[in-house]
Structure formats: structure tokens, C-alpha cells
C-alpha positions as CSV (number, residue, x, y, z in Angstrom):
1,X,-259.7,113.7,345.3
2,X,-260.4,110.0,345.3
3,X,-262.6,110.9,341.8
4,X,-259.8,112.5,340.2
5,X,-257.2,109.3,341.2
6,X,-259.6,107.0,339.5
7,X,-260.1,109.1,336.7
8,X,-256.1,109.3,336.3
9,X,-255.5,106.1,336.7
10,X,-258.4,105.2,333.9
11,X,-256.5,107.4,331.6
12,X,-253.3,106.0,332.1
13,X,-254.8,102.5,331.5
14,X,-256.7,103.9,328.1
15,X,-253.0,105.3,326.8
16,X,-250.6,102.3,327.7
17,X,-253.2,100.4,326.0
18,X,-253.1,102.6,323.1
19,X,-249.5,102.2,322.7
20,X,-249.2,98.3,322.9
21,X,-251.8,98.1,320.1
22,X,-250.7,95.8,317.4
23,X,-249.6,97.1,314.2
24,X,-252.4,96.6,311.0
25,X,-252.3,93.4,309.4
26,X,-250.8,92.9,306.3
27,X,-252.7,90.2,304.0
28,X,-253.9,89.0,301.1
29,X,-256.7,87.8,299.7
30,X,-258.1,86.3,296.4
31,X,-259.9,88.2,294.3
32,X,-262.3,85.0,293.4
33,X,-262.4,81.6,293.2
34,X,-259.5,79.6,291.7
35,X,-259.8,79.3,287.9
36,X,-259.5,76.2,286.6
37,X,-257.7,75.4,282.7
38,X,-257.8,72.2,281.0
39,X,-254.6,72.2,278.6
40,X,-255.2,68.1,277.7
41,X,-256.5,65.0,279.2
42,X,-254.6,65.0,282.6
43,X,-252.8,68.4,282.2
44,X,-254.2,71.4,283.9
45,X,-253.2,74.8,284.8
46,X,-254.9,76.4,288.4
47,X,-254.8,80.6,288.5
48,X,-255.2,82.4,291.6
49,X,-256.1,86.2,291.5
50,X,-254.3,87.9,294.4
51,X,-255.5,90.9,296.1
52,X,-252.5,92.8,297.8
53,X,-253.3,96.2,298.1
54,X,-252.5,95.6,301.9
55,X,-249.0,94.6,300.8
56,X,-247.7,98.0,301.7
57,X,-245.3,100.4,299.5
58,X,-242.6,97.4,299.4
59,X,-245.1,95.1,298.2
60,X,-244.6,91.4,300.0
61,X,-245.1,87.5,298.9
62,X,-245.6,84.5,300.0
63,X,-247.7,80.8,299.7
64,X,-250.9,79.3,298.8
65,X,-251.1,76.1,300.0
66,X,-254.1,74.5,298.3
67,X,-256.3,70.8,297.9
68,X,-257.0,69.9,294.8
69,X,-259.6,66.8,294.3
70,X,-260.1,65.1,291.0
71,X,-261.2,61.8,289.7
72,X,-260.3,60.1,286.6
73,X,-262.8,58.0,283.9
74,X,-262.6,55.3,285.4
75,X,-264.2,56.1,289.1
76,X,-260.8,56.7,290.8
77,X,-260.9,59.3,293.4
78,X,-257.9,61.2,294.7
79,X,-257.3,65.1,297.0
80,X,-253.5,66.1,296.7
81,X,-252.2,69.3,299.0
82,X,-250.6,71.7,296.4
83,X,-248.4,74.8,296.9
84,X,-247.4,77.8,294.9
85,X,-245.7,80.7,295.3
86,X,-246.7,84.8,294.7
87,X,-244.8,87.7,294.8
88,X,-246.7,91.1,294.9
89,X,-244.6,94.1,293.2
90,X,-244.1,97.1,294.7
91,X,-247.1,99.7,294.4
92,X,-249.0,97.1,292.6
93,X,-252.3,96.0,294.0
94,X,-253.2,92.9,292.0
95,X,-251.2,89.8,291.0
96,X,-251.7,86.4,289.5
97,X,-250.4,83.1,290.3
98,X,-250.3,80.2,288.2
99,X,-249.8,76.4,289.3
100,X,-249.0,73.8,286.4
101,X,-250.5,69.9,287.3
102,X,-250.9,67.0,286.4
103,X,-253.6,64.5,287.5
104,X,-254.2,60.6,286.6
105,X,-253.1,57.6,287.9
106,X,-251.8,56.0,284.3
107,X,-249.5,58.6,282.9
108,X,-252.2,60.4,280.2
109,X,-254.1,57.0,280.1
110,X,-257.3,58.9,281.3
111,X,-259.5,61.6,280.4
112,X,-259.3,63.5,284.6
113,X,-261.4,66.0,286.0
114,X,-260.5,68.0,288.8
115,X,-263.7,67.7,290.7
116,X,-262.7,70.7,293.5
117,X,-260.1,73.1,293.9
118,X,-260.3,74.7,297.9
119,X,-257.5,77.4,299.3
120,X,-256.2,75.8,302.6
121,X,-253.9,79.3,303.3
122,X,-252.3,82.0,302.2
123,X,-249.0,83.1,303.7
124,X,-247.7,86.6,303.6
125,X,-244.1,87.9,304.3
126,X,-243.4,91.7,304.0
127,X,-240.7,92.9,301.5
128,X,-238.4,94.5,303.3
129,X,-235.6,97.0,300.7
């Protein structure tokens, strides 16, 4: 009798835990490292390929928070935090977000190089229709 009681309690605990499990996480990820395109001496486009396969049928949107380390020809270095928004359309598995940036200390007087782009965070909100 005691063994049956322990078995029943174990089964109830397992079934209660299964019902309390959180829903599958919805998230996005980058398809590759950010692509940096130079347009002139200090103007750049930074493109982010976004894998949205886990967004669901309604799509999702969010923001990418990233850091850019850059350097001017005179040796000045800077680091800036930037944000770019994205939207994954319903039934789409991928999208792209492109940010336009100018990096210089003297408004076009230097040739600037982007040293590094690193993503700090990506948010993801599921669209509700």
C-alpha cells in the first residue's frame, strides 16, 4: 500500500511539472557576423542578417544593440553603442536590418576605419494579429 501511495505521489508531481513548463522560447539569431560596407571616408552601412525561423506564423520584431569600435587616420579611437530595429514578416524565416552610420571626429576630415562590430543584445517581440 505504501509503495502504491509513493508511486501515485510521484506521478502527480511529474504531471504537475509538465503542465507548468514554460512555452517554447521565441527568439532570433544572426545568420552571420555583421557586414560592414564603407560608402566614403566616414560613412558606413552595417547590415545584420536575421534568422527568424522561430518567430512563428505572425512574425516578430525587435532591436539589435551593438557596439562599434572605430579609429581615425590620426589614431583617435572611439567606441559607440548603437541600435537598429528589425521586423520579420509573417511566414518569413529571414530578414535583414541595415543601419547607416557616420564615424569621425571632424565631420569628414578623416578617413575612418571600423575596427570591430559586436552585438550586445537582440530583443524579440512576437507580433499579435
